[in-house]
C-alpha angles and dihedrals in degrees: 000000000000124000119303119221123198118212134174117256118269125199091242088065095059097109092053090048090049092052092053093044090051089053092047095047100039094154094062128079112261092234090057092049091049095048092045091051092050090051095047094048090058095053115102094212093059132076132186124201131189130214109220134187119189088342094307117120111234101173149337144222128203119200131180141188112239122196095177118085115295113199111258096006122130097191140051136251100037128193110235128204099221099176140343128187138171122188114248093252091056099048126113093030100096094259095127090051090050091050091048092050090054090050092049092048090051090051092048090052087054091056101266122141097181137048126212132192142161142205138176118280091238093053099092093164090059091044090053090048091053091049091051089053091054100258117143122215109254107181146334116236125198116202123212134192131189127180117238113232113212115229 
């Protein structure tokens, strides 16, 4: 595999980012993913980076700075790994790690000394990835919902 270059997201690359995000978040409606991406890309405390090889985009990472409480953190603000994705043909070559390292460096430059992240309990591949990066599992959260019946 030839050299990977990491670049910051540019507006002209939105469609490629959207395609990857739709693959990453398959369980969500495409319209929700698109509107969420548009909103995130406008926020000053977020950054998105691409991994490129010979001009082709192979993956992305989105990182943020969170000043609200991040589970397990002892400092504030905290860098937060919002999403990371590598296309199937680019996997198992260290691209995700390279993207993560850029995200962590960005957060450190913004004054963060800790990184947070999350994934679903069923996503063992993502859990293993976090462990390899040096994250420790902090907590497991179960979400509930109940409809309100009007009286």
